[in-house]
N, C-alpha and C positions, 0 to 999 in steps of 0.2 A: 178574114175577120172571125170566122167560125172558131178558130183556135185561141181567141183572145180570152184572157182571164182578168176579170175586174174584181178588185177588193173594194168593198163599200165599208167605210169606217163610219159607224153610226154614233154621232155625238149630239143627238137631238135632245137629250135629257138635260135638266137643270141641276140635278144632284142635290135636292133638298135634304136628303138624309145625311149627307156628309157634313152639313152644317156650315156651308160657305155661302157668301153673298154672290159669288161668281159660279158659273157652271163648273162642276168638278173637273171636267176635261181640260180646263184652262189653268188649273192649279199645277204647281211644279212639284215634282218629286225628284230628288237627286239633282236639282238644278235644271231640270228640263220639264216643260209642260207635258202633262199626261197625254194630251192629244198628239203632240209632236212625237212622242215615243211610239204611240200606236201607228201613226202614219209611217214612221221609219221602218217598222217591222215588215211592212208590205212593199214599200218603195224600194227597199234593198233586197227583196227576194227575187231571184231570177225567174221564178215561175209566174210572177204577177206582171201583167201587161200595163194596167192602168189602175189608178186609185181615185175613187170618188168619195168625197167627204160630205156627210150630211150633218149640219150644225143646228143648234138651237136657235130659234127666232131671236133676232136682236144681237146675235154674236157672230154672224157670218163673216163680217169684215175682220174680226179678230182671228177667226179660224183661217181665213184666206191668207192672212199675214204669216201665220205659223206654217201653212202648207206651201207657201211660195218657194222655199228652197228645194222642195222635193220634185224631181223631174217627172215622175210618173203620175202626179196628180193632174187630172184633166178637168176637175170641177169641184167647187165648194158650193153646196146648195142648202137652202133652208129646209129643215125637217118639220115634222108635224107635232101635235100635242102628245102623241103616244108613240111607242116603239113601232107599232103596226103602221101608223101614218107616215113615219119617217122611212120605213122600208118601201112603202107605196110611192113616196116621192122619189126614192132612188130608182125604182122600177120605171117610173115615168121618164126619168132622165136617161135611162138606158133603152128607151123605146126603139132606137135605131139599130140596136145590136141583135144579131140573129139568135134563135132559140138555143143553138148549140153552145153559145158563150158560157163559160164557167164563171160563176159569180160567188164571191165569198162575202158574207155579212159578218162584221166584227164590231163588238162593243168598244168604243173608244176608251171606256173606263177600264179596259184590260190592257195596260200599257206594256206588259212583259210577255206577251205571246212570242214564242220563238219559232225559228225556221223549221225545226223538226215537226212541230204541230201542223204548220202550214203544209209541209211536205206530205204528211199523212192524209190531210184533207184532199189535196190535189190528186194524189195517187188513187184514193178511193173513188173520186169522180170519174176515173176511167171506166169503172164498172157500175156505178150507181148514179142516179139523178139527184139524190139528196144525201148529205153527209152531216152528221153531228159529231161534236167533240165531247167526250165525257171522261170523268175520273170516278173510280169506284168510291162509293160512300163509306167513310170511316165511321159514321154514326149510324145508330139504329134509327130508322125513319118510321114514324107511326102516323096513321090516319086518326085524326081527332074530331069528334063530333060532340058538341055541347059539353066540352071539357072532359070527355071520357075517351079512352082508347077504343077506336072502332075497327082498327085493322093494323097488322104488323107484317108487312111484306118482307120476305127474306132479303137480308142486306146484300147478299151476293148477286142479286138480280138488279140492284139499283145503281145508277150512276148520277153524278151531278154534272149537268150540262154546262159547257163553256162555249165560247166562240173562238175562231170563226166557224160558222155553219156554211157549208158549200152546196151549190145547186147548179144544175143546168138551168139556164135562164128561162127557157120555155116552161119548165116544170114549176118554178116558183111563181112565174107570171100567172099560169093557169090556176094555181092555188089561191093567189091573191084576188084574182077576178071573182072567184066563188066567195071568198071570205068577205070582200068588200060589199058584196050583195046581200050579206047575212046581217039582218038588224040585231041579232044576238051575238055578234062577233065579240069574242073575248080570248085574247091570246097574249103570251108574254115573249114568244120568240118565233122565228121563222120556220123552224122544224115543226113546231106545234101547229102552225098554219097548214103546212103540207100534210102532216099526220091527220089532221081533222078533215080537211077538204079534198085531199087526194089520198084516201086510205089505201088505195091499191099500190101506191108508190112505196117501196121499201126504203127505210132510212138507215144507212150504214153508220155505225158508231165507231169512231177511231179514238185512240188514246190521247188524252189531254195532258196537262202538266199542272202540278201544284203551284208552280210559279206564275201560272196564268191567272193571277188574282184579279177580281173585279173590285174596284174601289167604290164602295157604297156607303160605308159608315166612317166616322172619324178615326176609329182604330185602324181601319184599312190604310189610311195615310201613313200611319206609323210603320205598318208592315211594309208598305210600298217603299218607304225611305230605306229600309234595310235591304230590300230586294235591289233597289237602285245602286246601293253601295256595293253590292255583290255582282253587278252587271259588268260585262266586258268593256262597255263604253264609259265606265266611271274613271275619272282621271287617275285615281290611285291604282287602277287595275290595268291601265293601258301601257 
């Protein structure tokens, strides 16, 4: 069991910014639900042993119905009110797995993650206990305070993080134990938790993909439809 690799598909958000009455991960792009596309990316990957889906409260039954056709899905559980709480719920569900287990956390709102990205994360986990996916920033990023530019880090040193983020289970468990004991906990992703609470653990960054879009705003649905039309599973491309 030490060689197992679990992909956790985090679908706990309700997607208010996308402007839908339903959680965005249940919306369809290219004729398939976003959540279904995200699960399929891991269910069909030979390096993934099992898939765990973490769904928004009140929508677990709908997620379970979408997950039913996928043979590697071992559970669909209810997530928390925040991304951190949803990851914590997944870690609790994986309590029986040994520390050496590889675990990948992926945003369900990124339905076009491809096998090469997953390959790079898994390969990096052979030498590191924490792995992030990043793409170079094409924009100049500035720090702003009180409406004024306070800093302008060199663009060449900046990356935009994506998911999946990969870990040895024992490492991310230890980081979350410390994080959940911190009354001032504030984090947006799992590598951020490891970076803050286990600063001695190096986080390897591997190359992501511009296709690995996160559906967040209404315009992203338009872009996602174009990406779906260009996907190998689209009827016109098969």
